[in-house]
SEVEXKE-244042 format. One record per residue (C-alpha): residue number from 1; residue in one letter; y, x, z. Coordinates in nm, 3 decimals. Layout:
// residues N
<rec n="NUM" res="A" py="Y" px="X" pz="Z"/>
...
END
This chain:
// residues 136
<rec n="1" res="M" py="0.000" px="0.000" pz="0.000"/>
<rec n="2" res="N" py="0.345" px="0.135" pz="-0.086"/>
<rec n="3" res="R" py="0.621" px="0.184" pz="0.171"/>
<rec n="4" res="I" py="0.821" px="-0.124" pz="0.065"/>
<rec n="5" res="D" py="0.523" px="-0.360" pz="0.081"/>
<rec n="6" res="S" py="0.417" px="-0.207" pz="0.411"/>
<rec n="7" res="A" py="0.768" px="-0.253" pz="0.558"/>
<rec n="8" res="F" py="0.778" px="-0.620" pz="0.455"/>
<rec n="9" res="Q" py="0.427" px="-0.679" pz="0.591"/>
<rec n="10" res="Q" py="0.523" px="-0.530" pz="0.928"/>
<rec n="11" res="I" py="0.846" px="-0.736" pz="0.936"/>
<rec n="12" res="K" py="0.653" px="-1.053" pz="0.860"/>
<rec n="13" res="E" py="0.394" px="-0.976" pz="1.128"/>
<rec n="14" res="R" py="0.675" px="-0.932" pz="1.384"/>
<rec n="15" res="G" py="0.835" px="-1.259" pz="1.269"/>
<rec n="16" res="E" py="1.163" px="-1.081" pz="1.201"/>
<rec n="17" res="K" py="1.410" px="-1.051" pz="0.914"/>
<rec n="18" res="A" py="1.456" px="-0.731" pz="0.716"/>
<rec n="19" res="L" py="1.755" px="-0.506" pz="0.763"/>
<rec n="20" res="I" py="1.825" px="-0.333" pz="0.433"/>
<rec n="21" res="A" py="2.115" px="-0.089" pz="0.467"/>
<rec n="22" res="Y" py="2.323" px="0.038" pz="0.176"/>
<rec n="23" res="L" py="2.482" px="0.381" pz="0.146"/>
<rec n="24" res="M" py="2.664" px="0.537" pz="-0.148"/>
<rec n="25" res="A" py="2.479" px="0.865" pz="-0.186"/>
<rec n="26" res="G" py="2.714" px="1.160" pz="-0.161"/>
<rec n="27" res="D" py="2.994" px="0.978" pz="0.020"/>
<rec n="28" res="P" py="3.140" px="1.192" pz="0.160"/>
<rec n="29" res="T" py="2.864" px="1.452" pz="0.093"/>
<rec n="30" res="L" py="2.490" px="1.452" pz="0.032"/>
<rec n="31" res="E" py="2.439" px="1.633" pz="0.362"/>
<rec n="32" res="D" py="2.615" px="1.344" pz="0.536"/>
<rec n="33" res="T" py="2.408" px="1.095" pz="0.339"/>
<rec n="34" res="E" py="2.091" px="1.261" pz="0.463"/>
<rec n="35" res="A" py="2.214" px="1.242" pz="0.822"/>
<rec n="36" res="Y" py="2.318" px="0.877" pz="0.780"/>
<rec n="37" res="V" py="1.977" px="0.782" pz="0.640"/>
<rec n="38" res="Q" py="1.810" px="0.944" pz="0.938"/>
<rec n="39" res="Q" py="2.045" px="0.765" pz="1.179"/>
<rec n="40" res="L" py="1.986" px="0.428" pz="1.010"/>
<rec n="41" res="A" py="1.610" px="0.479" pz="1.019"/>
<rec n="42" res="D" py="1.625" px="0.574" pz="1.388"/>
<rec n="43" res="A" py="1.844" px="0.269" pz="1.461"/>
<rec n="44" res="G" py="1.590" px="0.028" pz="1.312"/>
<rec n="45" res="A" py="1.681" px="-0.021" pz="0.945"/>
<rec n="46" res="D" py="1.375" px="-0.134" pz="0.750"/>
<rec n="47" res="I" py="1.474" px="-0.017" pz="0.401"/>
<rec n="48" res="I" py="1.766" px="0.194" pz="0.278"/>
<rec n="49" res="E" py="1.931" px="0.150" pz="-0.059"/>
<rec n="50" res="L" py="2.109" px="0.457" pz="-0.192"/>
<rec n="51" res="G" py="2.383" px="0.392" pz="-0.443"/>
<rec n="52" res="V" py="2.403" px="0.631" pz="-0.735"/>
<rec n="53" res="P" py="2.772" px="0.693" pz="-0.808"/>
<rec n="54" res="F" py="2.895" px="0.611" pz="-1.156"/>
<rec n="55" res="S" py="3.229" px="0.699" pz="-1.311"/>
<rec n="56" res="D" py="3.310" px="0.344" pz="-1.425"/>
<rec n="57" res="P" py="3.156" px="0.105" pz="-1.168"/>
<rec n="58" res="I" py="3.306" px="-0.216" pz="-1.310"/>
<rec n="59" res="A" py="3.038" px="-0.443" pz="-1.162"/>
<rec n="60" res="D" py="3.112" px="-0.327" pz="-0.808"/>
<rec n="61" res="G" py="3.391" px="-0.423" pz="-0.572"/>
<rec n="62" res="P" py="3.671" px="-0.191" pz="-0.463"/>
<rec n="63" res="V" py="3.491" px="-0.053" pz="-0.156"/>
<rec n="64" res="I" py="3.187" px="0.062" pz="-0.354"/>
<rec n="65" res="Q" py="3.411" px="0.183" pz="-0.640"/>
<rec n="66" res="Q" py="3.605" px="0.403" pz="-0.397"/>
<rec n="67" res="A" py="3.283" px="0.532" pz="-0.239"/>
<rec n="68" res="A" py="3.152" px="0.622" pz="-0.587"/>
<rec n="69" res="E" py="3.474" px="0.808" pz="-0.666"/>
<rec n="70" res="R" py="3.449" px="1.008" pz="-0.344"/>
<rec n="71" res="A" py="3.083" px="1.087" pz="-0.410"/>
<rec n="72" res="L" py="3.155" px="1.206" pz="-0.762"/>
<rec n="73" res="R" py="3.441" px="1.423" pz="-0.635"/>
<rec n="74" res="S" py="3.199" px="1.585" pz="-0.391"/>
<rec n="75" res="G" py="2.972" px="1.681" pz="-0.682"/>
<rec n="76" res="T" py="2.703" px="1.417" pz="-0.641"/>
<rec n="77" res="S" py="2.468" px="1.367" pz="-0.935"/>
<rec n="78" res="L" py="2.144" px="1.180" pz="-0.989"/>
<rec n="79" res="K" py="1.951" px="1.507" pz="-0.989"/>
<rec n="80" res="K" py="2.107" px="1.606" pz="-0.655"/>
<rec n="81" res="I" py="2.032" px="1.263" pz="-0.509"/>
<rec n="82" res="L" py="1.666" px="1.307" pz="-0.600"/>
<rec n="83" res="A" py="1.671" px="1.646" pz="-0.425"/>
<rec n="84" res="T" py="1.816" px="1.471" pz="-0.118"/>
<rec n="85" res="V" py="1.535" px="1.215" pz="-0.129"/>
<rec n="86" res="R" py="1.280" px="1.500" pz="-0.148"/>
<rec n="87" res="S" py="1.439" px="1.652" pz="0.160"/>
<rec n="88" res="L" py="1.443" px="1.318" pz="0.342"/>
<rec n="89" res="R" py="1.073" px="1.272" pz="0.275"/>
<rec n="90" res="T" py="1.003" px="1.568" pz="0.503"/>
<rec n="91" res="K" py="1.179" px="1.382" pz="0.787"/>
<rec n="92" res="T" py="1.125" px="1.009" pz="0.738"/>
<rec n="93" res="Q" py="0.900" px="0.765" pz="0.558"/>
<rec n="94" res="I" py="1.151" px="0.478" pz="0.553"/>
<rec n="95" res="P" py="1.148" px="0.307" pz="0.213"/>
<rec n="96" res="L" py="1.426" px="0.437" pz="-0.012"/>
<rec n="97" res="V" py="1.554" px="0.239" pz="-0.310"/>
<rec n="98" res="L" py="1.804" px="0.375" pz="-0.562"/>
<rec n="99" res="M" py="2.076" px="0.144" pz="-0.694"/>
<rec n="100" res="A" py="2.198" px="0.283" pz="-1.024"/>
<rec n="101" res="Y" py="2.373" px="0.183" pz="-1.341"/>
<rec n="102" res="Y" py="2.135" px="0.217" pz="-1.633"/>
<rec n="103" res="N" py="2.380" px="0.456" pz="-1.803"/>
<rec n="104" res="S" py="2.289" px="0.724" pz="-1.547"/>
<rec n="105" res="I" py="1.917" px="0.676" pz="-1.604"/>
<rec n="106" res="F" py="1.958" px="0.670" pz="-1.983"/>
<rec n="107" res="R" py="2.154" px="0.995" pz="-1.974"/>
<rec n="108" res="Y" py="1.894" px="1.155" pz="-1.744"/>
<rec n="109" res="G" py="1.615" px="1.031" pz="-1.972"/>
<rec n="110" res="E" py="1.398" px="0.738" pz="-1.866"/>
<rec n="111" res="A" py="1.066" px="0.921" pz="-1.860"/>
<rec n="112" res="A" py="1.209" px="1.228" pz="-1.686"/>
<rec n="113" res="F" py="1.392" px="1.010" pz="-1.433"/>
<rec n="114" res="C" py="1.082" px="0.807" pz="-1.352"/>
<rec n="115" res="L" py="0.868" px="1.117" pz="-1.307"/>
<rec n="116" res="D" py="1.129" px="1.295" pz="-1.095"/>
<rec n="117" res="A" py="1.196" px="0.982" pz="-0.885"/>
<rec n="118" res="V" py="0.828" px="0.932" pz="-0.808"/>
<rec n="119" res="V" py="0.777" px="1.300" pz="-0.725"/>
<rec n="120" res="A" py="1.087" px="1.295" pz="-0.500"/>
<rec n="121" res="G" py="0.958" px="0.995" pz="-0.306"/>
<rec n="122" res="V" py="1.182" px="0.714" pz="-0.431"/>
<rec n="123" res="D" py="1.018" px="0.380" pz="-0.351"/>
<rec n="124" res="G" py="1.214" px="0.144" pz="-0.573"/>
<rec n="125" res="L" py="1.489" px="0.102" pz="-0.825"/>
<rec n="126" res="A" py="1.762" px="-0.159" pz="-0.844"/>
<rec n="127" res="S" py="1.961" px="-0.112" pz="-1.159"/>
<rec n="128" res="R" py="2.229" px="-0.285" pz="-1.356"/>
<rec n="129" res="A" py="2.071" px="-0.361" pz="-1.697"/>
<rec n="130" res="A" py="1.741" px="-0.179" pz="-1.633"/>
<rec n="131" res="S" py="1.412" px="-0.332" pz="-1.536"/>
<rec n="132" res="S" py="1.304" px="-0.269" pz="-1.180"/>
<rec n="133" res="T" py="0.955" px="-0.210" pz="-1.317"/>
<rec n="134" res="M" py="1.074" px="0.058" pz="-1.560"/>
<rec n="135" res="C" py="0.895" px="0.340" pz="-1.375"/>
<rec n="136" res="R" py="0.559" px="0.169" pz="-1.327"/>
END
């Protein structure tokens, strides 16, 4: 059973609701993101969604747009986010989902992204204009 299914099964067995936290990866730095993920996991979050910053986030509100701008200014990239996920996997098994615009995945290359995401330990993908089953 994968980490997402396992998390939802445990939540259901406890009769609770899921807490899915969102962070813009790289805001303000990827090192901070890693620390925040660990803190959220320790505080009881069930799943963590990591936003992948995009230079033109028109589908997002102003708060997420500003977070994406800060993350990009700090040098965050999809490749670096995957490295952060790899590092996190040595410390936590909390399910991690990436939220990305398809443009970033297309530029990375779908097959390469899927392979690298699976190897890094990404559990799911939420994407604007991309299928969530793209990497299956």
